[in-house]
Structures are given as structure tokens and as C-alpha cells.
C-alpha positions as CSV (number, residue, x, y, z in Angstrom):
1,M,-61.6,-11.2,34.6
2,I,-57.7,-10.8,36.3
3,P,-57.8,-10.8,40.3
4,T,-56.2,-7.3,41.8
5,E,-56.3,-8.1,45.5
6,L,-57.6,-11.0,47.9
7,S,-57.9,-10.5,51.1
8,L,-59.4,-13.6,53.9
9,R,-60.9,-14.0,57.8
10,N,-60.8,-17.4,59.4
11,F,-61.0,-18.9,55.7
12,M,-59.3,-22.9,56.2
13,C,-56.0,-22.4,57.5
14,Y,-55.8,-18.1,56.9
15,R,-56.9,-16.5,59.6
16,E,-56.9,-12.9,61.0
17,D,-53.8,-10.5,61.0
18,G,-52.4,-9.1,64.4
19,D,-55.2,-6.6,64.3
20,G,-57.9,-8.4,63.9
21,G,-58.5,-7.7,60.7
22,A,-58.6,-9.7,57.2
23,L,-55.3,-10.9,55.7
24,A,-54.6,-9.1,52.3
25,L,-52.9,-10.4,48.9
26,P,-52.6,-7.3,46.8
27,F,-51.9,-8.8,42.8
28,D,-51.3,-5.6,41.4
29,G,-48.4,-5.1,39.0
30,L,-48.0,-9.0,38.2
31,H,-48.5,-10.6,35.7
32,V,-47.6,-14.5,36.4
33,V,-47.5,-15.9,39.9
34,C,-46.2,-18.7,41.2
35,L,-47.9,-20.3,44.4
36,S,-44.6,-22.5,46.0
37,G,-44.7,-24.2,49.3
38,E,-45.5,-27.8,51.3
39,N,-48.5,-29.6,51.0
40,G,-50.9,-28.2,53.6
41,A,-49.1,-24.6,53.6
42,G,-52.0,-23.1,52.5
43,K,-51.8,-23.2,48.4
44,S,-55.3,-24.1,47.1
45,A,-56.8,-23.0,50.1
46,L,-55.9,-19.1,48.4
47,L,-57.7,-20.8,44.8
48,D,-60.8,-21.8,47.0
49,A,-60.6,-19.1,48.6
50,I,-61.5,-17.7,44.9
51,T,-63.9,-20.0,43.7
52,W,-65.8,-19.5,47.0
53,A,-65.9,-15.6,47.1
54,L,-67.3,-15.7,43.4
55,W,-69.5,-18.7,43.2
56,G,-70.2,-19.5,46.8
57,R,-68.7,-23.3,46.0
58,A,-65.3,-25.4,46.8
59,R,-63.9,-28.5,47.5
60,T,-65.6,-28.9,51.1
61,A,-69.0,-27.8,52.5
62,D,-69.2,-24.1,53.5
63,D,-69.0,-24.7,57.7
64,D,-65.8,-26.9,56.5
65,L,-64.3,-24.1,55.6
66,I,-64.4,-22.4,58.7
67,A,-61.3,-21.9,60.9
68,Q,-61.4,-24.5,63.4
69,G,-62.5,-22.4,66.8
70,A,-63.9,-19.7,64.5
71,S,-67.7,-19.1,64.3
72,E,-67.4,-16.9,60.8
73,M,-65.1,-16.5,58.0
74,F,-65.2,-13.7,55.1
75,V,-63.6,-13.6,51.9
76,E,-63.6,-10.6,49.8
77,L,-62.0,-10.3,46.0
78,S,-61.3,-7.6,43.5
79,F,-61.0,-7.8,40.2
80,L,-60.5,-5.9,36.6
81,L,-62.8,-7.0,34.4
82,G,-62.5,-4.9,31.3
83,D,-62.1,-1.3,31.9
84,Q,-64.0,-2.3,35.0
85,Q,-63.5,-3.1,38.5
86,Y,-65.4,-4.8,40.7
87,R,-65.4,-6.2,44.5
88,V,-67.1,-9.2,45.8
89,S,-67.3,-9.7,49.9
90,R,-69.1,-12.9,50.8
91,R,-69.3,-13.9,54.5
92,R,-70.4,-17.4,56.1
93,Q,-71.4,-17.8,60.1
94,R,-71.3,-21.3,60.9
95,G,-74.4,-22.9,62.3
96,R,-75.0,-23.0,65.4
97,T,-75.6,-26.6,68.2
98,G,-78.9,-26.2,69.7
99,P,-79.6,-27.0,73.4
100,R,-80.7,-30.3,72.3
101,G,-77.9,-31.0,70.5
102,G,-79.4,-30.4,66.9
103,Q,-77.5,-27.9,64.4
104,S,-78.5,-25.1,62.3
105,V,-78.2,-23.7,59.4
106,G,-75.5,-21.4,59.4
107,K,-75.7,-18.1,57.5
108,G,-74.1,-15.7,54.5
109,A,-74.1,-12.8,52.8
110,L,-72.9,-11.5,49.4
111,D,-72.0,-7.7,48.4
112,L,-70.9,-6.9,45.0
113,H,-69.4,-3.6,43.9
114,V,-68.0,-1.8,41.2
115,R,-65.8,1.0,41.3
116,D,-67.3,4.7,40.8
117,G,-64.3,7.0,40.8
118,A,-62.5,7.0,44.1
119,T,-65.4,4.8,45.8
120,W,-67.2,1.9,45.3
121,R,-70.5,1.9,44.5
122,P,-72.7,-1.1,45.8
123,I,-74.8,-3.2,43.0
124,A,-75.9,-6.2,45.0
125,E,-79.1,-7.3,44.3
126,A,-81.9,-7.8,47.0
127,T,-81.5,-11.4,47.5
128,I,-77.7,-13.7,47.8
129,R,-79.0,-15.7,44.9
130,E,-79.9,-13.0,42.6
131,T,-76.9,-11.1,43.5
132,Q,-75.1,-14.6,42.7
133,D,-76.4,-14.7,39.2
134,R,-75.4,-11.1,38.6
135,I,-71.9,-12.1,39.2
136,T,-72.0,-15.6,37.3
137,H,-73.7,-13.0,34.3
138,L,-71.1,-10.3,34.8
139,L,-68.2,-13.2,34.4
140,R,-69.7,-15.4,31.9
141,M,-68.4,-18.0,33.6
142,S,-70.0,-20.8,35.9
143,Y,-68.2,-22.6,38.4
144,D,-67.9,-25.9,36.5
145,T,-66.6,-23.6,34.1
146,F,-63.9,-22.3,35.4
147,I,-62.4,-25.9,37.3
148,N,-63.0,-26.8,33.9
149,A,-61.0,-24.5,31.7
150,S,-59.1,-22.6,34.4
151,F,-58.6,-24.3,37.3
152,L,-57.3,-27.3,37.8
153,L,-58.9,-28.9,41.6
154,Q,-56.2,-30.9,43.3
155,G,-56.6,-34.4,42.6
156,R,-59.1,-33.7,39.8
157,A,-57.3,-33.2,37.0
158,D,-59.3,-35.2,34.3
159,E,-62.6,-33.1,35.4
160,F,-63.3,-32.1,32.2
161,T,-62.5,-35.7,30.3
162,A,-64.6,-38.0,33.3
163,R,-67.7,-35.1,32.6
164,T,-70.4,-37.3,30.2
165,P,-70.6,-35.9,26.7
166,A,-73.7,-33.5,27.0
167,E,-71.4,-31.7,29.9
168,R,-68.3,-31.5,27.7
169,K,-70.8,-29.6,25.0
170,Q,-71.9,-27.1,27.8
171,V,-68.5,-26.8,29.3
172,L,-66.9,-25.9,26.3
173,A,-70.3,-23.4,24.8
174,D,-69.9,-21.5,28.6
175,I,-65.6,-21.6,27.4
176,L,-66.1,-19.9,24.0
177,D,-69.4,-17.9,24.6
178,L,-71.7,-20.2,22.1
179,G,-74.5,-19.3,24.4
180,V,-75.3,-16.3,22.7
181,Y,-76.2,-18.2,19.5
182,A,-78.4,-20.7,21.6
183,R,-79.9,-17.5,23.0
184,L,-80.5,-16.3,19.1
185,E,-81.5,-19.8,18.2
186,E,-84.3,-19.1,20.9
187,R,-85.5,-16.0,19.5
188,A,-85.3,-17.6,15.6
189,K,-87.4,-20.1,16.9
190,L,-90.1,-17.9,18.5
191,R,-89.7,-15.7,15.5
192,A,-91.1,-19.1,13.2
193,R,-93.7,-20.0,15.5
194,A,-94.9,-16.8,15.8
195,A,-95.1,-16.7,11.7
196,E,-96.2,-20.2,11.7
197,D,-99.1,-19.1,14.0
198,Q,-99.7,-16.3,11.4
199,V,-99.6,-18.2,8.8
200,K,-102.1,-20.6,9.8
201,G,-104.3,-18.2,10.8
202,L,-104.2,-16.7,7.1
203,R,-104.5,-19.9,5.5
204,G,-107.9,-20.2,7.9
205,R,-108.9,-16.7,6.5
206,I,-107.7,-17.9,2.7
207,D,-110.2,-21.1,3.3
208,A,-113.3,-19.1,4.2
209,L,-112.9,-16.7,1.4
210,T,-112.3,-19.6,-0.7
211,E,-115.6,-21.1,0.5
212,Q,-117.4,-17.9,0.4
213,A,-116.0,-17.4,-3.5
214,E,-117.2,-20.8,-4.0
215,Q,-121.4,-19.6,-3.3
216,A,-120.4,-16.5,-5.1
217,P,-122.4,-18.2,-8.4
218,F,-125.2,-18.6,-6.2
219,W,-125.8,-15.2,-3.9
220,Q,-125.3,-13.7,-8.0
221,Q,-128.4,-15.8,-9.2
222,S,-130.2,-15.0,-6.4
223,V,-129.5,-11.3,-7.0
224,A,-130.6,-11.6,-10.2
225,D,-133.8,-13.3,-9.3
226,A,-134.5,-10.8,-6.6
227,E,-133.8,-7.5,-8.9
228,R,-136.1,-9.5,-11.2
229,R,-138.9,-10.0,-8.8
230,L,-138.2,-6.4,-7.7
231,A,-139.0,-5.1,-11.3
232,E,-141.9,-7.0,-11.2
233,L,-143.5,-5.6,-8.1
234,E,-142.4,-2.2,-9.1
235,A,-144.4,-2.6,-12.4
236,Q,-147.4,-4.0,-10.1
237,V,-147.1,-0.8,-8.2
238,A,-147.4,1.4,-11.0
239,Q,-150.2,-0.4,-12.4
240,A,-151.4,-0.4,-8.5
241,Q,-151.1,3.5,-8.7
242,A,-152.5,4.3,-12.0
243,A,-155.7,2.4,-11.0
244,R,-155.5,4.2,-8.0
245,T,-155.6,7.6,-9.7
246,A,-158.6,6.0,-12.4
247,A,-160.7,5.6,-9.9
248,E,-160.3,8.5,-8.1
249,T,-161.2,10.6,-10.9
250,Q,-163.7,8.5,-11.7
251,L,-165.2,9.0,-7.5
252,R,-164.8,12.6,-8.0
253,A,-166.7,12.4,-11.2
254,L,-169.6,10.3,-9.5
255,E,-169.7,12.2,-6.7
256,A,-170.5,15.4,-9.5
257,Q,-172.8,13.6,-10.8
258,A,-174.7,12.8,-7.4
259,A,-175.0,16.5,-6.1
260,E,-176.2,17.3,-9.9
261,R,-179.0,14.7,-9.5
262,K,-179.8,15.8,-6.0
263,A,-179.8,19.7,-7.4
264,I,-182.4,17.9,-10.7
265,L,-184.9,16.2,-7.8
266,Q,-185.1,19.3,-5.5
267,R,-185.9,21.0,-9.0
268,L,-188.4,18.9,-9.7
269,T,-189.9,19.1,-6.0
270,D,-190.1,22.5,-6.2
271,L,-191.9,22.8,-9.9
272,R,-194.1,20.2,-9.0
273,A,-195.5,22.1,-5.5
274,E,-195.8,25.3,-7.7
275,Q,-197.9,23.4,-10.0
276,A,-199.9,22.2,-7.7
């Protein structure tokens, strides 16, 4: 991230220009900048303005950053990131004192633009928090990483060494962009858990199939018994059908004999009548 211009209005000791506008500090064409001046001249205030514009954080509370007598402050920072130029604008309105002496919470606003040809195109999100997350993602650096790696706060040169081992590890991870490896590790863990779940499912399926396979001899014997019983029943059915066919043949023969007997009896009756 390379700053190209810083504009301030009513930020700490920096108030307004002669026309009531923001004071502008351009950095174009500068490679190394040295700020010199007496104590209280506002050197650190410029660095506070940069951190406040980018992350909304400085050495003091927001309302204490507003110049005495002013009700609102404004900071705008333009910077290069790679080949792309961005502009962050942040405002803060001082909280009002209520009729009973209470202090209301101040209001803030945050805008983010990107250079698109000769114009600035807004790319801010719907809320300040979402826009701040996008700025931090673009910079790949949080406020804590910045004040430990690039900017030593006045009176806090031991900021990094005073931190806990876990916090120092996190700062170094942010500086070296080790977060990508953490994300890859998380993705690998997710894939490992998914693969483990699949293995558990397959093992359960294998156990079920193994149990079924162990029962195969029983089912094979059952099938053989059923087939043998089926053969016996089919033989009995064939015998029954043959007996039925023989019975039907015998029935037809008896029916023919009955008809012939009836005809003989009728003839006998007729002959007796003729004899009489």
C-alpha cells in the first residue's frame, strides 16, 4: 500500500484551509518522506489520520480526535495497491449533549472508491462494518499488524515484544500472509472429515454385506430345500392331473354305459308290452 494523498479537516490539530475545505497533503513523486517539527506540531497526528482513515482506529477515542470547537471531522486517504488506486473517506460527527447532560453516541460514515479511468467508482458495502472488512481484506493487513510491522506508535516501540506469544505469532502470520495456509489447512480438514465420513459409511455398508454373506449358506440351503419341496409338489400335481384324466375317462365310459342300459330297459319295456 503506497499513500498518494491525505486530506484532513478538523482532525486533531488540523482544521480547515482558508476556504473551509480539507487540508491536502499530496505524496505523488515522493519515495521517502521525513516529517520534522517540534513536539505537538502534529507529526504523529498525520500518521493517526492514516490509521483512522483505513481502520477507524488511532491512539485516542474517536470523539477526542475531533478538533476543539468542531462538531465533525473528515479524513480521506488515496493509495496505490498494486496497479490499482483506491480512496477511503471516513467521517465522524461528535455526540451531542442532551437536555439532561447526557452525551449521545457520535455518528460515523465510511466510503470506499476505486479509480476507474478518470472517475472514482464507489465499491463500499451496505454497512460500515462490511466496508471495513473489505478494506482490511484489500490491504491484507489489520490495524494491529500495521502498528507492529510498519508503524511504531509514539511511546509504544515495544508493542510487538510486549505481546503474548500467541499474539506475536498472529502478527507474523498476518505479515507473511500465512492466512492462506491456514485456510488451506481448514479446507484440508474439511475434506478429511468428509472423507472420514465416507469411509465410515463404506465400513458400515461392508459390515452389513459381510453379515449378509455370512448368512449365505443358510439361504442357499433354504433355497435347495425349497427347490426340492417344489419338485415333490410338482410330481404330486402331475400325479393328481393324471388321476383326474383317468377319472374323467372312466366317468365318460360309465355315462355311456348308463345311457346304453337306459336304452336296453326301454327296449325291454317295449317288448313286454308287445308280448302282452
